[in-house]
N, C-alpha and C positions, 0 to 999 in steps of 0.2 A: 504494500499498499503505499509507502514512503517514496517509492521510486515513480509510482504514477504522479503521485503529488509533486513530487519534485519537478519531472516531464511538465507537468501542467504551470507550476510556477514560472519556470523558465521561458516556457511559450508564451506565456501571458505579458511578459516582462519585454521579449525580443522574439515574435513570431518567426518560425521556419518552416521550411516544407520538406527537408529531409534530414533524416538520422543516419549516420555512419556510424556502424561499429564492426570490431575485429570479431571474426568467429571463436565462438567458444572452443578449446581443446579439449577433447571428449577421452580423459583418462581415466573415466569411473572414480567413483567414490564423490563426498559429498561437496567439493568445489564444482564439480561438473554438474550434479543438480541443481545449486546455485545458480550458476550460469545461463543454464538451459531455462530456468526460471525467469531470471531477468530478461533473457533475451525475448521470450514469450511475452513478458509483460510489456516490453517497449513495443515489439510487433503489435499486440493488442491495443495499447494506448495510441499508438500513430495511426491504426486503422480507424479508429474511432474520429482522429481528429484529421482525417484527411492527409496525413503526411506521410512522406514516401520512406523507406528503411533501405539501406543498402549495407551487405556485409561483405569483408575482404577479411582472406584468410592470410595468418601470419607470414607466411611465404611472397605474398603479393606486397604487402607492405615493404618486408626487406628488400625484394627485387627493385620496388619504386625507389628506395633510401639509396641501397648499395649496389643496384646495378646487378645482384645476385639474389636468390632466394634463402640465402642461410647468411647470417653474419650474429656475434655476438651484441650483447645490449650495449656494452661500449661502443662497439662500432655505430651501431643506433645514434648512440647520445652524440658522438665525436660529429657524425655525421648531420644530426640536427644543426648543432652548434654552428658550423660551417654554414648551413645554407639558410638557417634562419635569424643568425646574429645575436644569439642568446646562448647561454647555457641552459637546458633543458633540469628541470626539478628533479626528475629521475628517469629509468626507461621506460615506465609508461608513459610521462607525459612525452618523450622524444616520438615513441610510438604514436600516441593520439596526434602529434605536429606531420608526422609522415603521413596518416590516414586522412587527414585532412587535406595535404597537400595532392596525395592521389586522386583523391575523390574530386576534388576544385579541379585539376586538369583533367579528368575525363568528362567533368561535367560542364566545361567554361563554356559559359556563352549559351548555357539552357534554360535558363531564369531558375536555377538553385541558391537558395538563400539558408 
């Protein structure tokens, strides 16, 4: 319920028409179940609000950032710092920056905000 509320608050503050997120790794266990639940919640919320969703897997994001589908967390952070001009907070932040950049490049000029 908190995720839905957060999405609604963000949407009210700055409406958007696309949510992009990294595909959950299906390794089993509790973390996988939580991530699947979060993905389902995001998709349901988006459908209710007419917002598109797009999912990218880790190798797609790394290929965009590093030119190949494999690379360390440090390599992703360093590449982000070079590209975006500031040091990411952590590897998750770097991944999010690269995901945003990837999707923006793919959808450039298509009215996505």
